Structure formats: structure tokens, C-alpha cells
C-alpha positions as YAML, in Angstrom:
chain: A
units: angstrom
residues:
- id: 1
  name: UNK
  ca: [0.00, -0.14, -0.01]
- id: 2
  name: UNK
  ca: [1.15, 3.39, -0.73]
- id: 3
  name: UNK
  ca: [1.39, 6.03, 1.90]
- id: 4
  name: UNK
  ca: [-1.03, 9.14, 1.07]
- id: 5
  name: UNK
  ca: [0.56, 12.46, 1.44]
- id: 6
  name: UNK
  ca: [-1.77, 15.34, 1.99]
- id: 7
  name: UNK
  ca: [-1.77, 18.09, -0.93]
- id: 8
  name: UNK
  ca: [-2.51, 21.36, -0.22]
- id: 9
  name: UNK
  ca: [-5.85, 22.96, -1.53]
- id: 10
  name: UNK
  ca: [-4.42, 24.98, -4.37]
- id: 11
  name: UNK
  ca: [-7.58, 26.27, -5.74]
- id: 12
  name: UNK
  ca: [-8.53, 27.58, -2.39]
- id: 13
  name: UNK
  ca: [-5.34, 29.65, -2.25]
- id: 14
  name: UNK
  ca: [-5.93, 30.86, -5.97]
- id: 15
  name: UNK
  ca: [-9.45, 32.37, -4.76]
- id: 16
  name: UNK
  ca: [-8.17, 33.98, -1.73]
- id: 17
  name: UNK
  ca: [-4.97, 35.66, -3.84]
- id: 18
  name: UNK
  ca: [-7.82, 36.46, -6.60]
- id: 19
  name: UNK
  ca: [-10.34, 37.86, -4.19]
- id: 20
  name: UNK
  ca: [-7.68, 39.90, -2.40]
- id: 21
  name: UNK
  ca: [-6.26, 41.30, -5.74]
- id: 22
  name: UNK
  ca: [-9.89, 42.20, -6.43]
- id: 23
  name: UNK
  ca: [-10.24, 43.98, -3.29]
- id: 24
  name: UNK
  ca: [-6.89, 45.86, -3.80]
- id: 25
  name: UNK
  ca: [-7.92, 47.16, -7.06]
- id: 26
  name: UNK
  ca: [-11.30, 48.36, -5.76]
- id: 27
  name: UNK
  ca: [-9.48, 50.16, -2.83]
- id: 28
  name: UNK
  ca: [-7.05, 51.59, -5.33]
- id: 29
  name: UNK
  ca: [-9.71, 52.88, -7.89]
- id: 30
  name: UNK
  ca: [-11.83, 54.30, -4.71]
- id: 31
  name: UNK
  ca: [-8.55, 56.29, -3.69]
- id: 32
  name: UNK
  ca: [-8.14, 57.65, -6.86]
- id: 33
  name: UNK
  ca: [-11.71, 58.86, -7.04]
- id: 34
  name: UNK
  ca: [-11.32, 60.46, -3.61]
- id: 35
  name: UNK
  ca: [-8.20, 62.15, -4.72]
- id: 36
  name: UNK
  ca: [-9.95, 63.60, -7.93]
- id: 37
  name: UNK
  ca: [-12.76, 64.65, -5.76]
- id: 38
  name: UNK
  ca: [-10.43, 66.26, -3.43]
- id: 39
  name: UNK
  ca: [-8.67, 68.11, -6.33]
- id: 40
  name: UNK
  ca: [-11.75, 69.66, -7.49]
- id: 41
  name: UNK
  ca: [-12.72, 70.62, -3.86]
- id: 42
  name: UNK
  ca: [-9.59, 72.40, -3.55]
- id: 43
  name: UNK
  ca: [-9.72, 74.02, -6.89]
- id: 44
  name: UNK
  ca: [-13.30, 75.44, -6.02]
- id: 45
  name: UNK
  ca: [-11.92, 76.79, -2.84]
- id: 46
  name: UNK
  ca: [-9.04, 78.81, -4.52]
- id: 47
  name: UNK
  ca: [-6.03, 76.23, -4.27]
- id: 48
  name: UNK
  ca: [-3.65, 75.69, -7.48]
- id: 49
  name: UNK
  ca: [-2.66, 72.24, -7.75]
- id: 50
  name: UNK
  ca: [1.12, 71.93, -8.26]
- id: 51
  name: UNK
  ca: [1.60, 68.12, -8.40]
- id: 52
  name: UNK
  ca: [-0.56, 64.98, -7.92]
- id: 53
  name: UNK
  ca: [0.53, 61.71, -6.67]
- id: 54
  name: UNK
  ca: [4.35, 62.56, -6.44]
- id: 55
  name: UNK
  ca: [6.58, 59.77, -5.98]
- id: 56
  name: UNK
  ca: [10.31, 59.48, -4.83]
- id: 57
  name: UNK
  ca: [12.58, 56.76, -3.07]
- id: 58
  name: UNK
  ca: [11.66, 58.15, 0.44]
- id: 59
  name: UNK
  ca: [7.90, 58.22, -0.06]
- id: 60
  name: UNK
  ca: [4.83, 59.42, -2.02]
- id: 61
  name: UNK
  ca: [2.86, 62.67, -1.87]
- id: 62
  name: UNK
  ca: [-1.13, 62.34, -2.90]
- id: 63
  name: UNK
  ca: [-1.76, 66.44, -3.76]
- id: 64
  name: UNK
  ca: [0.48, 69.38, -3.41]
- id: 65
  name: UNK
  ca: [-1.40, 72.51, -3.63]
- id: 66
  name: UNK
  ca: [-0.69, 75.94, -3.35]
- id: 67
  name: UNK
  ca: [-2.77, 79.02, -2.24]
- id: 68
  name: UNK
  ca: [-1.02, 82.28, -1.51]
- id: 69
  name: UNK
  ca: [1.85, 81.86, 0.80]
- id: 70
  name: UNK
  ca: [0.93, 78.48, 1.69]
- id: 71
  name: UNK
  ca: [2.29, 75.18, 0.17]
- id: 72
  name: UNK
  ca: [0.16, 72.12, 1.55]
- id: 73
  name: UNK
  ca: [1.10, 68.48, 1.03]
- id: 74
  name: UNK
  ca: [-2.13, 66.76, 1.27]
- id: 75
  name: UNK
  ca: [-2.73, 63.00, 2.32]
- id: 76
  name: UNK
  ca: [-6.01, 61.91, 1.04]
- id: 77
  name: UNK
  ca: [-7.63, 59.08, 3.11]
- id: 78
  name: UNK
  ca: [-10.96, 57.32, 1.88]
- id: 79
  name: UNK
  ca: [-12.85, 55.14, 4.20]
- id: 80
  name: UNK
  ca: [-16.35, 54.31, 4.91]
- id: 81
  name: UNK
  ca: [-16.60, 56.70, 7.97]
- id: 82
  name: UNK
  ca: [-14.60, 59.59, 8.96]
- id: 83
  name: UNK
  ca: [-13.42, 58.10, 12.39]
- id: 84
  name: UNK
  ca: [-11.55, 55.11, 10.40]
- id: 85
  name: UNK
  ca: [-10.37, 57.71, 7.62]
- id: 86
  name: UNK
  ca: [-8.76, 59.73, 10.74]
- id: 87
  name: UNK
  ca: [-7.09, 56.80, 12.36]
- id: 88
  name: UNK
  ca: [-5.62, 55.86, 9.07]
- id: 89
  name: UNK
  ca: [-2.56, 58.12, 9.09]
- id: 90
  name: UNK
  ca: [0.04, 56.29, 11.64]
- id: 91
  name: UNK
  ca: [3.14, 58.46, 12.89]
- id: 92
  name: UNK
  ca: [5.21, 56.14, 10.65]
- id: 93
  name: UNK
  ca: [3.49, 57.41, 7.44]
- id: 94
  name: UNK
  ca: [3.49, 61.02, 8.60]
- id: 95
  name: UNK
  ca: [7.09, 60.94, 8.75]
- id: 96
  name: UNK
  ca: [7.60, 59.10, 5.41]
- id: 97
  name: UNK
  ca: [5.29, 61.91, 3.95]
- id: 98
  name: UNK
  ca: [7.72, 64.76, 5.68]
- id: 99
  name: UNK
  ca: [10.53, 63.36, 4.21]
- id: 100
  name: UNK
  ca: [8.88, 63.20, 0.50]
- id: 101
  name: UNK
  ca: [7.85, 66.59, 0.85]
- id: 102
  name: UNK
  ca: [11.62, 67.94, 1.75]
- id: 103
  name: UNK
  ca: [12.66, 65.85, -1.58]
- id: 104
  name: UNK
  ca: [9.88, 67.59, -3.39]
- id: 105
  name: UNK
  ca: [10.74, 71.02, -2.14]
- id: 106
  name: UNK
  ca: [14.55, 70.29, -3.12]
- id: 107
  name: UNK
  ca: [13.26, 69.74, -6.68]
- id: 108
  name: UNK
  ca: [11.08, 73.22, -6.97]
- id: 109
  name: UNK
  ca: [13.55, 75.75, -5.03]
- id: 110
  name: UNK
  ca: [10.92, 78.67, -6.09]
- id: 111
  name: UNK
  ca: [8.59, 77.25, -3.36]
- id: 112
  name: UNK
  ca: [11.33, 77.11, -0.63]
- id: 113
  name: UNK
  ca: [10.14, 80.71, 0.51]
- id: 114
  name: UNK
  ca: [6.72, 79.71, 1.24]
- id: 115
  name: UNK
  ca: [5.22, 78.23, 4.35]
- id: 116
  name: UNK
  ca: [4.82, 74.26, 4.33]
- id: 117
  name: UNK
  ca: [1.62, 73.06, 5.93]
- id: 118
  name: UNK
  ca: [0.74, 69.38, 6.21]
- id: 119
  name: UNK
  ca: [-2.88, 68.76, 5.53]
- id: 120
  name: UNK
  ca: [-5.12, 65.62, 5.36]
- id: 121
  name: UNK
  ca: [-8.64, 65.27, 3.64]
- id: 122
  name: UNK
  ca: [-11.00, 62.61, 4.88]
- id: 123
  name: UNK
  ca: [-13.38, 61.09, 2.31]
- id: 124
  name: UNK
  ca: [-16.43, 59.36, 3.66]
- id: 125
  name: UNK
  ca: [-18.95, 57.24, 1.35]
- id: 126
  name: UNK
  ca: [-21.34, 59.89, -0.40]
- id: 127
  name: UNK
  ca: [-20.24, 62.91, 1.41]
- id: 128
  name: UNK
  ca: [-18.05, 65.89, 0.29]
- id: 129
  name: UNK
  ca: [-14.28, 65.66, 1.28]
- id: 130
  name: UNK
  ca: [-13.18, 67.14, 4.73]
- id: 131
  name: UNK
  ca: [-10.20, 69.11, 4.73]
- id: 132
  name: UNK
  ca: [-8.33, 69.33, 7.89]
- id: 133
  name: UNK
  ca: [-5.61, 72.03, 7.25]
- id: 134
  name: UNK
  ca: [-2.61, 71.75, 9.44]
- id: 135
  name: UNK
  ca: [-3.18, 68.23, 10.67]
- id: 136
  name: UNK
  ca: [0.44, 67.43, 11.79]
- id: 137
  name: UNK
  ca: [3.66, 69.26, 11.77]
- id: 138
  name: UNK
  ca: [6.90, 67.53, 10.18]
- id: 139
  name: UNK
  ca: [8.84, 67.58, 13.54]
- id: 140
  name: UNK
  ca: [6.45, 65.24, 15.16]
...
């Protein structure tokens, strides 16, 4: 008699990875739409969008906008409710965004004399974006 070896259920693993890939794509799409909505919200309030989805080796920035003497680095968080959106920005991510902002300002020396501010825009399902100016400082 041959000894039976247990084979791992490959079909189930594939379904799980497909499901997680589908969820990830849906979340990315929701995030892109939230960023688009936030850019329009900012434009209607007098902000000029300088850059969107700026990436460098130390991090990424969702939106960089300018109004008057302020350059705002804006992180967009889209969740089902505002409480979970507000909680979705841990200190490690804030530090990474601050490093990316420093790298961005090195590429744009004409912005160096302006005040830098870190904002968060929270997007809740079926509600307008909520803009939180000065949500944190880079030295935190």
C-alpha cells in the first residue's frame, strides 16, 4: 500500500489571492476617485494644484497645492466613515510624507520661501471631502 500525502488545496489559495487582488484594485480605484474629488474641492476653494501622486524613493505625496503663501502637502484618506479615515494616518506614514515633502521642495526651489503645511483630506462614502488644515507638523 502506498502512503497518502496530504496535498495543499491550491484552488482555495488561488481564490483567496484573486479575491484579495480584486479588493486591492477596488480600494485603489476608490482612492483615485477620492483624490480626484479632493483636487476639485481644493480648486473650487482657490487652491492651485501643483502636483498629484508625486513619488520618490523616500515616499509619496497625494496632492501638493498652493494658495497665497502656503504650500500644502495633502494626504487623502478614503474610508467608509470619518473616524476610520482619521485613524488611518499613523506616525510612520506622516514621517514618510514629511521626508517626501523635503525631497519635493528640493526639486522646486521657487517654493522654498513659502510656508509648508501638512493637511489631510478625509473622504467618507457619499459625503463631500473634509479638509483638515495643519493636521500635523513635520517635527512630530
